[in-house]
C-alpha positions as CSV (number, residue, x, y, z in Angstrom):
1,M,103.5,22.9,247.8
2,P,105.4,25.1,250.2
3,I,103.8,28.5,250.7
4,D,106.8,30.4,249.4
5,A,106.7,28.3,246.2
6,F,103.0,29.0,245.9
7,D,103.6,32.7,246.2
8,A,106.3,32.6,243.6
9,A,103.9,30.8,241.2
10,L,101.3,33.5,241.9
11,L,103.7,36.3,241.1
12,R,104.8,34.9,237.7
13,P,103.4,37.0,234.9
14,T,102.1,34.0,233.0
15,P,99.0,32.0,234.0
16,W,99.0,28.4,235.1
17,R,98.8,26.1,232.1
18,P,95.3,24.8,232.8
19,L,94.0,28.4,232.7
20,E,95.7,29.5,229.5
21,R,92.6,28.7,227.3
22,L,90.2,30.6,229.4
23,P,89.2,34.2,228.5
24,R,91.7,36.8,229.6
25,G,89.3,38.7,231.8
26,L,88.3,35.5,233.7
27,V,91.9,34.5,234.2
28,E,92.7,37.8,235.7
29,F,89.6,37.7,237.9
30,L,90.6,34.2,239.2
31,Y,94.2,35.4,239.9
32,F,92.8,38.4,241.7
33,G,90.5,36.2,243.9
34,I,93.3,33.7,244.6
35,K,95.7,36.5,245.6
36,E,93.1,38.1,247.8
37,A,92.4,34.8,249.5
38,R,96.1,34.2,250.0
39,A,96.5,37.7,251.5
40,C,93.8,36.7,254.1
41,L,96.0,33.8,255.3
42,F,96.2,35.1,258.9
43,A,92.6,36.1,259.0
44,G,91.5,32.8,257.3
45,L,93.4,30.6,259.7
46,F,92.2,32.6,262.7
47,F,88.6,32.4,261.7
48,V,88.8,28.7,261.0
49,A,90.0,28.4,264.6
50,I,87.0,30.5,265.8
51,F,84.6,28.2,264.0
52,A,86.4,25.0,265.0
53,V,87.0,25.5,268.7
54,P,83.9,24.6,270.6
55,R,82.4,27.1,273.1
56,A,83.3,24.9,276.0
57,G,87.0,24.9,274.9
58,L,89.2,21.8,274.5
59,F,91.3,19.8,276.9
60,G,90.2,21.9,279.8
61,I,91.4,25.1,278.1
62,P,88.7,27.8,277.8
63,R,87.9,28.8,274.3
64,Y,89.2,32.4,274.5
65,D,92.5,31.2,275.9
66,L,92.9,28.6,273.2
67,L,92.2,31.2,270.5
68,L,95.0,33.3,271.9
69,V,97.4,30.4,271.7
70,I,96.3,29.7,268.2
71,A,96.7,33.3,267.1
72,L,100.2,33.5,268.6
73,A,101.1,30.3,266.8
74,I,99.8,31.7,263.4
75,Q,101.7,34.9,264.0
76,A,104.9,33.1,264.8
77,F,104.5,31.0,261.6
78,M,104.0,34.1,259.5
79,V,107.3,35.5,260.7
80,L,109.3,32.3,260.7
81,A,108.1,31.4,257.2
82,K,109.3,34.9,256.1
83,L,105.8,35.9,255.1
84,E,106.1,38.9,257.3
85,T,109.2,40.9,258.2
86,I,110.1,42.2,261.7
87,D,109.1,45.7,260.7
88,E,105.7,44.4,259.5
89,L,105.3,42.5,262.7
90,K,105.9,45.7,264.7
91,A,103.1,47.4,262.7
92,I,100.8,44.4,263.2
93,T,101.6,44.6,267.0
94,L,100.5,48.2,266.9
95,F,97.2,47.2,265.4
96,H,96.8,44.7,268.2
97,G,97.4,47.4,270.8
98,V,95.1,49.9,269.1
99,G,92.4,47.2,268.8
100,F,92.7,46.1,272.4
101,A,92.5,49.6,273.8
102,L,89.3,50.1,271.8
103,E,87.9,46.8,273.0
104,A,88.6,47.6,276.6
105,F,86.8,50.9,276.3
106,K,83.8,49.6,274.4
107,T,83.2,46.6,276.7
108,S,83.6,48.6,279.9
109,P,80.6,48.7,282.2
110,A,80.1,52.4,281.5
111,I,79.8,51.8,277.7
112,G,78.7,48.2,277.2
113,A,78.7,48.4,273.4
114,W,79.4,44.6,273.3
115,S,80.6,41.9,275.6
116,Y,82.6,38.7,275.7
117,P,80.4,36.4,277.7
118,D,82.7,33.4,278.3
119,F,85.3,32.8,281.0
120,A,89.0,33.1,280.2
121,Y,92.2,33.2,282.2
122,T,93.6,35.7,279.7
123,K,91.0,38.4,280.1
124,V,92.3,41.8,280.9
125,L,89.7,44.5,281.8
126,G,87.0,42.1,280.7
127,V,88.6,41.7,277.2
128,P,90.2,38.4,276.1
129,L,93.7,39.1,274.8
130,F,93.0,37.2,271.5
131,S,90.6,40.0,270.5
132,G,93.5,42.3,269.4
133,F,94.4,39.8,266.8
134,M,91.1,40.4,265.0
135,Y,92.4,44.0,264.3
136,A,95.9,42.7,263.6
137,A,94.4,40.4,260.9
138,V,93.2,43.4,259.0
139,G,96.7,44.9,259.0
140,S,98.2,41.5,258.0
141,Y,95.8,41.4,255.0
142,V,96.8,44.9,253.8
143,I,100.5,44.0,254.1
144,Q,100.2,40.7,252.3
145,A,97.9,42.1,249.5
146,W,100.4,44.9,248.9
147,R,103.1,42.4,248.0
148,L,101.0,39.8,246.2
149,L,99.2,42.4,244.0
150,D,102.2,44.7,243.6
151,V,100.1,47.6,244.9
152,R,101.1,51.1,244.2
153,I,99.3,54.3,245.2
154,R,98.9,57.4,243.1
155,H,98.0,60.8,244.3
156,H,98.2,59.9,248.0
157,P,97.4,62.8,250.3
158,P,100.3,64.3,252.4
159,Y,101.1,62.0,255.2
160,W,100.4,64.6,257.9
161,L,96.9,65.0,256.5
162,A,96.2,61.3,256.2
163,T,97.5,60.8,259.7
164,L,95.2,63.6,261.0
165,V,92.2,61.9,259.4
166,A,93.2,58.5,260.9
167,L,93.6,60.0,264.4
168,A,90.1,61.7,264.1
169,I,88.6,58.3,263.1
170,Y,90.1,56.6,266.1
171,A,89.2,59.3,268.5
172,N,85.6,59.4,267.4
173,F,85.2,55.7,268.3
174,F,85.8,56.9,271.9
175,T,84.4,60.5,272.0
176,H,81.1,59.9,270.3
177,H,79.7,58.5,273.6
178,W,80.0,62.0,275.1
179,I,80.2,64.7,272.5
180,G,78.2,63.2,269.6
181,D,79.1,61.0,266.6
182,F,81.0,62.9,264.0
183,R,81.5,59.8,261.9
184,W,79.9,61.2,258.7
185,Y,81.8,64.5,259.0
186,I,85.0,62.6,259.3
187,A,84.0,60.3,256.4
188,A,83.3,63.5,254.3
189,C,86.8,64.7,255.2
190,A,88.2,61.3,254.1
191,L,86.2,61.5,250.9
192,G,87.8,64.8,250.1
193,V,91.3,63.8,251.2
194,Y,91.3,60.5,249.1
195,A,89.1,61.7,246.2
196,R,92.0,61.6,243.7
197,T,93.8,58.7,245.2
198,T,94.0,55.6,243.0
199,V,95.2,52.0,243.8
200,V,97.2,50.5,241.0
201,F,97.4,46.7,241.3
202,R,98.5,43.7,239.2
203,P,96.3,40.6,239.2
204,L,98.5,38.9,236.6
205,D,100.8,40.9,234.2
206,R,98.7,44.1,233.5
207,D,98.1,47.0,235.8
208,R,94.5,47.6,236.9
209,R,93.2,50.6,238.8
210,M,90.6,51.2,241.5
211,P,89.6,54.3,243.4
212,M,91.1,54.2,246.9
213,L,87.8,55.0,248.4
214,L,86.1,52.0,246.8
215,A,88.9,49.8,248.2
216,F,88.1,51.1,251.7
217,V,84.4,50.4,251.3
218,L,84.9,46.9,249.9
219,V,87.3,45.8,252.6
220,G,85.0,47.2,255.2
221,F,82.1,45.2,253.8
222,F,84.0,41.9,254.0
223,I,85.0,42.7,257.6
224,W,81.3,43.3,258.4
225,L,80.5,39.9,257.0
226,A,83.2,38.3,259.1
227,E,81.8,40.1,262.2
228,N,78.4,38.6,261.5
229,F,79.9,35.1,261.4
230,S,81.8,35.8,264.7
231,T,78.8,37.0,266.6
232,F,76.8,34.0,265.2
233,F,79.3,31.7,266.8
234,G,79.1,33.7,270.0
235,I,82.7,35.0,270.1
236,W,81.2,38.3,271.3
237,R,77.7,39.7,271.4
238,Y,76.1,43.1,270.9
239,P,73.3,44.0,273.4
240,D,70.6,43.2,270.8
241,Q,72.0,39.7,270.3
242,L,71.9,38.6,273.9
243,G,68.5,36.9,273.6
244,A,68.8,35.6,270.1
245,W,71.3,36.2,267.3
246,S,70.5,38.9,264.7
247,T,72.4,40.4,261.8
248,V,74.9,43.0,262.9
249,H,73.5,46.4,262.0
250,V,74.6,47.5,258.5
251,G,75.8,50.8,260.1
252,K,78.8,48.9,261.4
253,W,79.9,48.6,257.8
254,S,80.7,52.3,257.8
255,S,82.7,51.9,261.1
256,W,84.8,49.1,259.6
257,S,85.4,51.1,256.4
258,L,86.7,54.0,258.5
259,L,88.8,51.5,260.5
260,V,90.3,50.3,257.2
261,V,91.3,53.9,256.4
262,M,93.1,54.0,259.8
263,T,94.8,50.7,259.2
264,F,95.9,51.7,255.7
265,T,97.5,54.9,257.1
266,I,99.6,52.9,259.6
267,V,100.7,50.5,256.9
268,A,101.6,53.4,254.6
269,H,104.2,54.5,257.1
270,L,106.3,51.4,256.6
271,K,109.5,52.2,254.8
272,H,109.2,49.7,252.0
273,I,105.5,50.5,251.5
274,K,106.3,54.2,251.2
275,A,108.5,53.5,248.2
276,S,105.4,52.5,246.2
277,I,103.3,55.5,247.3
278,H,103.2,58.7,245.2
279,V,102.5,61.9,247.0
280,P,102.1,64.9,244.7
281,D,104.3,67.9,245.4
């Protein structure tokens, strides 16, 4: 089934015939899970490539370089198949740039928060260019989920305030190496800013609601899980994983949740996304 036909089937307000006799709650849960998985198309294909490409690379092409080629091919497919618009591509490119800048800083000799141990022709400042796509994948997920789940936001904070919180989150990733980690203070600010914000979404034909803050935490958790898989396969390593692999510290979950706040803020500035966001007067 072509992916656009599959999406059209997902967006119909009636369930697929084999599911009609199942309990209503179970059907909605299944639709929610399928739509979430479909929204992860970019991330899913990219992580399949991460797991499938051997560390030695293929056909004489180093692994990191091959992952860059695959990521570019997936991104081109998303646009050509009209799964993403040009404006959405611009936002995703911004995620790529923001992510690469953070990677370059964190992997620099002065910081050494993590490292990419393998050789690549497409390394810049010690960072393989494919790495920005890991951040872009988060943005792609948010954009796809917005459409598939007919997401609407109620009681969103003023855009200037949300942008200020997002900038503080991003800045803290850099500045905490010199002036202290203000992550929890910024998280407390985000808690206050988004306390009344609600996500309205539609798994099938009825609206469901979730606190925005819960959505941030849940998405951050699944990114943390993906990070554990990536470090297990040696895509990058934290200093405590150089001798033998160990679980990524659970504290990274909070970092990813805050990064999701920043990602959401960028997506929320897209013109067609703004139309579904309610900001109280």
